[in-house]
C-alpha positions in Angstrom: 29.2 -55.7 40.0 27.5 -52.6 38.7 27.6 -49.6 41.0 24.4 -47.5 41.1 24.3 -43.8 41.8 20.8 -42.7 43.1 20.8 -39.1 41.7 18.0 -37.3 43.6 17.5 -35.2 46.7 17.8 -31.5 47.4 20.0 -29.4 45.1 22.7 -29.4 47.7 22.6 -33.2 47.9 22.8 -33.5 44.1 25.7 -31.0 44.0 27.7 -33.5 46.2 26.7 -36.4 43.9 27.9 -34.5 40.8 31.4 -34.9 42.1 31.1 -38.5 40.7 30.7 -37.1 37.2 34.4 -36.5 36.7 35.1 -37.8 33.2 38.6 -39.0 34.1 37.0 -41.4 36.5 34.1 -42.6 34.4 33.8 -45.3 31.7 35.9 -47.9 33.5 35.3 -50.9 35.8 36.5 -48.9 38.8 34.3 -45.9 38.0 32.4 -44.4 41.0 29.2 -45.5 39.3 28.0 -47.4 36.2 24.3 -46.7 36.4 22.7 -43.4 37.4 19.0 -43.5 38.5 17.0 -40.2 38.5 13.6 -38.8 37.6 12.7 -36.9 34.5 11.9 -33.9 36.6 15.5 -33.8 38.1 16.9 -34.5 34.6 15.2 -31.3 33.4 16.3 -29.3 36.5 19.9 -30.4 36.2 20.2 -30.5 32.5 23.1 -28.2 32.3 25.1 -30.6 34.5 23.9 -33.9 33.1 24.5 -33.0 29.5 28.2 -32.6 30.2 28.5 -36.4 30.8 28.9 -38.5 27.7 26.3 -41.1 28.5 26.4 -44.4 26.8 22.7 -45.0 27.3 19.8 -43.0 28.5 16.5 -44.7 29.4 13.5 -42.7 30.6 10.6 -44.4 32.2 7.8 -42.2 33.5 5.0 -44.7 33.3 3.8 -43.7 36.7 3.1 -40.2 35.6 -0.5 -39.8 34.4 
């Protein structure tokens, strides 16, 4: 039942996706997403937006980067 938000794409695409980050709608069963998937590169690029969310868990896996 988990909803996944694929957070990638061009900056304009991610701007639209950030509308799901509304704290009044998060942290519940009916939230727009329960899991966000992104890359470390986008995390760094959009840090100012992503650090506004009170994440319960943050898992980074960049094993494919050599």
